[in-house]
N, C-alpha and C positions, 0 to 999 in steps of 0.2 A: 504493499501499499504506499503511495506517496505520502510526502510529508504535508502537503497540501490536504489530501482526502482524509489524513489523520486530524488535521486541526478543525475540518468540517464536521467529523464524526464526533471528535471530543467536545465541540460546541452542542452539538445536538444533543449529546448525553446530557451536558449540562443544565439544557433549557429543561424547566417544570412541564413545558407543554411538547405533544409531538403537534406538529404541522403538516398538512397534507393541501398540496396544491393541485387546485380542481378547478376545470371549467373558467380560469382565469382568476380564481378567489382562491384566500387560504382558509382553511378551516382548522380551528387547534382544538385541543383539548387536553388534560391533565396526563401527562406520563404515566405518573403513580396510581396504579387502580385506587388505592387507597383515598383518593382526593375525587374519586367521580362522585356524582351526587348520588344519594341514595334512592332517588327516585327513578334514576337510571338503571340501577341495579334491580329494583323492585320491577321495572319495565321489562328487561330482558327476562326477569325471572318468569312472567307472565308471556312471554314469546311477542311482545310488542316492538318491533323493530323499531317502527319510526317513533313510538314513545321515547323508546330507548334515546335517541339521537337527538330528540328535542331537547332531553335533561342533560346529555350529555354536550352539546354543543350550544344551548342555550337558544333563546327565540330571535335573536339576529341572524346568527347563521344557518339554523334549521328554518329559517323562512327563506335564506337563497337555496337552500336544498330542494323546499317545495315549489321553487319555480325551473328544476331542472326537469327536463324530459325525462320520463320514465326510465327509458332503453338507458339513458346516459348513467343514472342513479345505480340501477341494476346492474348492468354490463361494465362500468368503468371505476364508479365511487364506492361501491361497496367493498370489491376484491381492494381496491386501494387502502381501505379503511381498516378492511381484515387484517393484511399485510403490514400495515404500520402498528395493529394493536400486538399483533405477534412477535413483530420484531425489535419495536421499541419501549412497548409498555413494561412496566415493572409490577410486581407484588400484585 
């Protein structure tokens, strides 16, 4: 890994947020799952994916997701989100 890549990775890990760039916009959520809103965890336990995203991202970011065509949300955003959670989130 190059020095520049290591610097970028170190900065990302030091950030308390994970940020996904999607459709010209940044979507951020807490890196540490212990900082996820309880409402988000409750929603996911009820298999309510959209409600989970609303709690996790907050109203402003969620509103931007609601204006995303369904195909982009399902085919592009959700895989990027899942990958970010798996690779960047802790606890």
